[in-house]
C-alpha positions as CSV (number, residue, x, y, z in Angstrom):
1,M,0.0,0.0,0.0
2,A,2.9,2.4,0.9
3,A,4.5,1.9,-2.5
4,S,1.1,2.4,-4.2
5,V,0.6,5.7,-2.3
6,K,4.1,6.8,-3.1
7,R,3.6,6.1,-6.8
8,Q,0.3,8.0,-6.8
9,V,1.9,11.0,-5.1
10,W,4.6,11.0,-7.7
11,F,2.2,10.6,-10.5
12,W,-0.1,13.5,-9.4
13,G,2.8,15.7,-8.5
14,V,4.4,15.3,-11.9
15,L,1.0,15.9,-13.6
16,A,0.5,19.0,-11.5
17,A,4.0,20.3,-12.4
18,L,3.4,19.7,-16.1
19,L,0.2,21.6,-16.0
20,I,1.9,24.5,-14.2
21,L,4.7,24.6,-16.7
22,A,2.2,24.5,-19.6
23,L,0.3,27.4,-18.0
24,W,3.5,29.3,-17.5
25,G,5.1,28.7,-21.0
26,L,2.1,28.6,-23.2
27,A,-0.2,31.1,-21.5
28,N,-0.8,33.2,-24.7
29,T,-1.2,30.2,-26.8
30,I,-3.8,28.3,-24.6
31,L,-5.7,31.4,-23.7
32,P,-8.4,30.9,-26.5
33,Y,-8.8,27.3,-25.4
34,I,-9.3,28.3,-21.7
35,L,-11.8,30.9,-22.7
36,G,-13.6,28.5,-25.0
37,T,-13.8,25.8,-22.3
38,A,-14.9,28.3,-19.7
39,L,-17.7,29.5,-22.0
40,A,-18.8,25.9,-22.5
41,Y,-18.8,25.2,-18.8
42,F,-20.9,28.3,-18.2
43,L,-23.5,27.2,-20.9
44,D,-23.6,23.5,-20.2
45,P,-26.5,23.7,-17.7
46,L,-28.5,25.4,-20.3
47,A,-27.8,22.8,-22.9
48,D,-28.8,20.1,-20.3
49,R,-32.1,21.9,-19.8
50,L,-32.8,22.1,-23.5
51,E,-32.1,18.4,-23.8
52,K,-34.6,17.7,-21.1
53,L,-37.2,19.7,-23.2
54,G,-36.7,17.2,-26.0
55,M,-33.9,18.8,-28.1
56,S,-30.9,16.7,-29.2
57,R,-27.5,17.8,-27.9
58,V,-26.5,19.0,-31.4
59,L,-29.7,21.1,-31.7
60,A,-29.3,22.5,-28.2
61,T,-25.7,23.4,-28.9
62,V,-26.4,25.1,-32.2
63,T,-29.3,27.0,-30.6
64,I,-27.2,28.3,-27.7
65,S,-24.3,29.2,-30.1
66,V,-26.6,31.2,-32.3
67,L,-28.0,33.2,-29.2
68,V,-24.5,33.7,-27.8
69,V,-23.2,35.0,-31.2
70,L,-26.2,37.4,-31.5
71,V,-25.6,38.8,-27.9
72,F,-21.9,39.1,-28.6
73,V,-22.5,40.9,-31.9
74,L,-25.1,43.3,-30.2
75,G,-22.6,44.0,-27.5
76,I,-19.9,44.8,-29.9
77,V,-22.1,47.0,-32.0
78,L,-24.0,48.9,-29.2
79,V,-22.0,48.8,-26.0
80,V,-18.2,48.4,-26.8
81,P,-17.9,51.5,-29.0
82,L,-19.7,53.7,-26.4
83,L,-17.4,52.2,-23.7
84,I,-14.4,53.0,-25.8
85,E,-15.7,56.5,-26.5
86,Q,-16.4,57.2,-22.9
87,G,-13.1,55.8,-21.8
88,Q,-11.2,57.9,-24.2
89,A,-13.2,61.0,-23.2
90,L,-12.5,60.3,-19.5
91,S,-8.8,59.9,-20.2
92,D,-8.8,63.2,-22.0
93,S,-10.9,65.1,-19.5
94,L,-9.4,63.7,-16.3
95,P,-6.6,66.3,-15.9
96,G,-9.3,69.1,-16.3
97,L,-11.6,67.4,-13.9
98,I,-8.8,67.1,-11.2
99,E,-7.9,70.8,-11.7
100,R,-11.6,71.8,-11.4
101,G,-12.0,69.7,-8.3
102,S,-9.0,71.3,-6.7
103,N,-10.3,74.7,-7.6
104,L,-13.6,73.9,-5.9
105,L,-11.7,72.8,-2.8
106,V,-9.7,76.0,-2.8
107,E,-12.9,78.1,-3.0
108,R,-14.5,76.2,-0.1
109,F,-11.5,75.8,2.0
110,P,-9.1,78.6,1.2
111,S,-7.2,78.4,4.5
112,I,-6.4,74.7,3.9
113,L,-5.8,74.6,0.2
114,D,-4.0,77.8,-0.7
115,D,-1.8,78.0,-3.7
116,N,1.3,77.1,-1.6
117,S,-0.2,74.2,0.3
118,T,1.1,70.7,-0.1
119,L,-2.2,69.2,-1.1
120,R,-2.8,72.0,-3.8
121,Q,0.6,71.3,-5.2
122,S,0.1,67.6,-5.1
123,L,-3.3,67.9,-7.0
124,R,-1.7,70.2,-9.6
125,G,1.1,67.7,-10.1
126,L,-1.3,64.8,-10.4
127,A,-3.3,66.7,-13.0
128,E,0.0,67.4,-15.0
129,A,1.1,63.8,-14.7
130,V,-2.2,62.4,-15.9
131,Q,-2.3,64.8,-18.8
132,A,1.3,63.9,-19.8
133,R,0.7,60.1,-19.4
134,S,-2.8,59.6,-20.5
135,G,-2.1,59.1,-24.1
136,E,1.0,57.0,-23.4
137,L,-1.0,54.8,-21.0
138,A,-3.9,54.3,-23.4
139,N,-1.5,53.3,-26.2
140,A,0.5,51.0,-23.9
141,V,-2.7,49.3,-22.6
142,L,-4.1,48.9,-26.0
143,G,-0.8,47.5,-27.4
144,S,-0.4,45.0,-24.5
145,A,-4.0,43.9,-24.8
146,V,-3.6,43.3,-28.6
147,S,-0.4,41.4,-28.1
148,L,-1.7,39.4,-25.1
149,L,-5.1,38.5,-26.3
150,N,-4.4,38.5,-30.1
151,I,-8.1,39.6,-30.7
152,A,-8.4,38.2,-34.2
153,L,-7.3,34.8,-33.1
154,L,-9.7,34.8,-30.1
155,I,-12.7,35.7,-32.3
156,V,-12.0,32.8,-34.5
157,I,-10.9,30.1,-32.0
158,V,-12.9,30.7,-28.9
159,P,-16.4,30.1,-30.6
160,V,-15.1,27.0,-32.3
161,V,-13.6,25.6,-29.1
162,A,-16.7,26.5,-27.1
163,F,-19.0,24.9,-29.6
164,Y,-17.2,21.5,-29.7
165,M,-16.6,21.5,-25.9
166,L,-20.3,22.2,-25.3
167,L,-21.2,19.5,-27.7
168,D,-19.1,16.9,-26.1
169,W,-19.1,18.1,-22.5
170,D,-20.9,15.1,-21.0
171,K,-18.7,12.7,-23.0
172,A,-15.6,14.4,-21.9
173,V,-16.6,14.2,-18.2
174,A,-17.4,10.5,-18.7
175,K,-14.0,9.9,-20.2
176,V,-12.2,11.7,-17.4
177,D,-14.2,9.6,-14.9
178,E,-13.1,6.4,-16.6
179,L,-9.4,7.4,-16.0
180,L,-9.9,7.8,-12.2
181,P,-8.0,5.3,-10.1
182,R,-10.8,2.8,-9.2
183,Q,-9.8,2.7,-5.4
184,H,-10.2,6.4,-5.0
185,A,-12.9,7.1,-7.6
186,P,-15.8,7.6,-5.1
187,K,-13.8,10.1,-3.0
188,I,-12.6,11.9,-6.1
189,R,-16.1,12.1,-7.4
190,T,-17.3,13.6,-4.1
191,I,-14.6,16.2,-4.1
192,A,-15.1,16.9,-7.8
193,A,-18.9,17.4,-7.3
194,E,-18.2,19.8,-4.4
195,I,-15.7,21.7,-6.5
196,D,-18.2,21.9,-9.3
197,R,-20.9,23.2,-7.0
198,T,-18.6,25.9,-5.6
199,V,-17.2,27.0,-9.0
200,A,-20.6,26.9,-10.6
201,S,-22.2,28.9,-7.8
202,F,-19.5,31.5,-8.0
203,I,-18.6,31.8,-11.7
204,R,-22.1,31.2,-13.2
205,G,-23.9,33.0,-10.3
206,M,-21.6,35.8,-9.6
207,G,-20.8,36.3,-13.3
208,T,-24.5,36.8,-13.9
209,V,-24.7,39.1,-10.8
210,C,-21.7,41.2,-12.2
211,L,-23.4,41.6,-15.6
212,L,-26.7,42.6,-14.1
213,M,-25.2,45.0,-11.6
214,G,-22.9,46.6,-14.2
215,A,-26.0,47.2,-16.4
216,F,-28.0,48.6,-13.5
217,Y,-25.2,50.9,-12.3
218,A,-24.4,52.1,-15.9
219,T,-28.1,52.7,-16.7
220,G,-28.8,54.4,-13.5
221,L,-25.8,56.8,-13.7
222,M,-26.6,57.6,-17.3
223,L,-30.3,58.4,-16.4
224,V,-29.1,60.6,-13.6
225,G,-26.9,62.5,-16.1
226,L,-23.5,61.7,-14.8
227,Q,-20.7,62.1,-17.3
228,F,-18.9,58.8,-17.9
229,G,-21.6,57.0,-16.1
230,L,-21.3,54.0,-18.4
231,V,-17.6,53.5,-17.7
232,I,-18.0,54.0,-14.0
233,G,-21.1,51.7,-13.8
234,A,-19.3,48.9,-15.9
235,F,-16.3,49.1,-13.7
236,A,-18.4,48.9,-10.5
237,G,-20.2,45.9,-11.9
238,L,-17.0,44.2,-13.0
239,I,-15.6,44.1,-9.5
240,T,-18.9,43.3,-7.8
241,F,-17.6,39.7,-7.2
242,I,-15.6,41.2,-4.3
243,P,-18.3,41.9,-1.7
244,Y,-19.0,45.6,-1.0
245,V,-15.9,46.7,-3.0
246,G,-17.7,47.3,-6.2
247,A,-20.4,49.3,-4.6
248,I,-18.0,51.3,-2.4
249,L,-15.3,51.9,-5.0
250,G,-17.9,52.7,-7.8
251,G,-19.8,54.9,-5.4
252,V,-16.7,56.9,-4.4
253,L,-15.8,57.4,-8.1
254,A,-19.3,58.3,-9.0
255,L,-19.8,60.8,-6.1
256,G,-16.3,62.2,-6.9
257,F,-17.2,63.0,-10.5
258,G,-20.7,64.1,-9.3
259,L,-19.2,66.6,-6.9
260,V,-17.2,68.2,-9.8
261,Q,-20.2,68.1,-12.2
262,F,-23.2,68.8,-9.9
263,W,-21.5,71.0,-7.3
264,G,-24.4,72.7,-5.4
265,D,-27.0,70.5,-6.9
266,W,-27.5,68.2,-3.9
267,V,-30.5,66.5,-5.4
268,Q,-28.4,65.2,-8.3
269,L,-25.7,64.1,-5.9
270,G,-28.3,62.4,-3.9
271,L,-29.6,60.6,-6.9
272,V,-26.1,59.3,-7.7
273,G,-25.7,58.0,-4.2
274,A,-29.2,56.5,-4.4
275,V,-28.2,54.5,-7.5
276,F,-25.5,52.7,-5.5
277,A,-27.5,52.4,-2.4
278,A,-30.4,50.7,-4.4
279,G,-27.9,48.6,-6.3
280,Q,-26.4,47.4,-3.0
281,M,-29.8,46.4,-1.7
282,I,-30.8,44.6,-4.8
283,E,-27.5,42.7,-5.0
284,G,-27.4,41.7,-1.3
285,N,-31.1,40.9,-0.9
286,V,-32.2,39.6,-4.2
287,L,-29.5,38.7,-6.8
288,T,-26.8,37.2,-4.7
289,P,-29.0,34.9,-2.5
290,K,-30.9,33.8,-5.6
291,L,-28.0,33.3,-8.1
292,V,-25.0,32.6,-5.9
293,G,-26.4,31.1,-2.7
294,S,-25.5,31.9,0.9
295,S,-22.5,29.6,1.2
296,V,-20.1,29.5,-1.8
297,G,-16.9,28.8,0.3
298,L,-14.7,31.5,-1.2
299,H,-13.6,34.1,1.4
300,P,-13.0,37.5,-0.2
301,V,-9.5,37.7,1.2
302,W,-8.7,34.2,-0.2
303,L,-10.1,35.3,-3.5
304,I,-8.1,38.5,-3.7
305,L,-5.0,36.6,-2.8
306,A,-5.5,34.0,-5.5
307,L,-6.2,36.7,-8.1
308,S,-3.0,38.6,-7.0
309,V,-0.8,35.5,-7.0
310,F,-2.0,33.9,-10.1
311,G,-2.0,37.3,-12.0
312,A,1.6,37.9,-10.9
313,L,2.8,34.3,-11.9
314,F,0.8,33.7,-15.1
315,G,-0.5,37.1,-16.1
316,F,-4.0,37.5,-17.7
317,V,-4.4,33.7,-18.1
318,G,-3.6,33.3,-14.4
319,M,-6.3,35.7,-13.4
320,L,-8.8,33.6,-15.5
321,V,-8.0,30.4,-13.8
322,A,-7.5,31.9,-10.3
323,V,-11.1,31.5,-9.3
324,P,-11.7,27.9,-10.2
325,V,-8.2,26.8,-8.9
326,S,-8.7,28.7,-5.6
327,A,-12.2,27.2,-5.3
328,A,-10.7,23.7,-5.9
329,L,-7.9,24.2,-3.4
330,G,-10.4,25.4,-0.8
331,V,-12.5,22.3,-1.2
332,V,-9.5,20.0,-1.1
333,A,-8.3,21.9,2.1
334,R,-11.6,21.4,3.8
335,H,-11.5,17.7,3.0
336,M,-7.9,17.5,4.2
337,A,-8.9,19.2,7.5
338,G,-11.8,16.7,7.8
339,A,-9.4,13.8,7.3
340,Y,-6.9,15.3,9.8
341,K,-9.7,15.6,12.4
342,D,-10.5,11.9,12.0
343,S,-6.9,10.9,12.3
344,A,-5.0,9.6,15.3
345,L,-2.7,12.5,14.9
346,Y,-5.6,14.8,15.9
347,R,-7.6,12.7,18.3
348,G,-4.7,10.8,19.8
349,D,-4.2,7.0,20.0
350,P,-6.2,5.9,21.8
351,P,-8.7,8.8,21.2
352,M,-8.9,11.4,23.8
353,S,-12.0,13.3,24.8
354,D,-12.6,16.5,22.9
355,A,-11.3,19.6,24.5
356,D,-13.5,22.5,25.1
357,P,-13.5,24.8,22.0
358,Y,-11.7,28.1,22.2
359,R,-14.0,31.0,22.7
360,P,-12.4,34.5,22.0
361,G,-12.8,36.9,24.9
362,T,-13.5,34.1,27.5
363,P,-11.2,34.6,30.5
364,D,-9.0,31.7,31.6
365,D,-10.3,30.1,34.7
366,R,-6.7,29.4,35.8
367,A,-5.8,33.1,35.7
């Protein structure tokens, strides 16, 4: 048994190392395949439901693919150009907005923000730096995005990969199941099912929440009349997967721009704040409980750490795989903790009676 365990450890260790090396060295090459597989995983439940309604897998896959292409084309035609336009306008207007905001502060607080004050000079320097760097930054971001994503290749390969993966998803899962070591197959299936529930709840559920909240924030800010409301709302929706951060950061940005644009019009500023207050209520009380669930198993700090580490190691591809990998590691860690608590190392041999649990703030009786 020991030799068998040792061989299994070597096998899975080597396999994990090969996967890490492939992710490291072939990140740009495998990006379209990761995106296509992720899209197929996202759409697989919809295909299963269509099959239950009587469609064949081929017809369900074709129907879903046509709908996704239509939504993608509509987004490219209607939303993306407006986002690019507002983003460019924001980049061009940001120095003037900073200068205008600093002037407003000087008018309201002349004793604190006079021309020779440190804060006044810092704001002026920030405006000059943004003005000098905005064009260079935009070009650098665009150039890096083009070189990293290779947009033309993505547009061609991702839909094809997604179509075939969605078509053969159940067969692929069955093939992987056949390769599991028979002795440990039940345990692996249990862990895999829990990982699937966690990842599905977070990616499918929270992805839908992010899209809905981004649309809500952007629409609300645009209806209020806030400049660059579409960009700010889309940004706030994009980071909604981190609890409270999307609403707080988006609200701070929106109120900051609103103060510059609507200074003195407190009704308009109140409406900007009301958009984010209403969005937070809808997200916390309706969308997240319904679409994500109350227990996903991904702590926000763990999620941020995973995004930071995988992004630093593997770039954009690392950020894409950070969530599912961190979810899988969290599930495995919980099972390992359970196995440890059932072991003689934890309970003793022979088993000892359970000690009283630690309660923070409870005084020690021996003190």
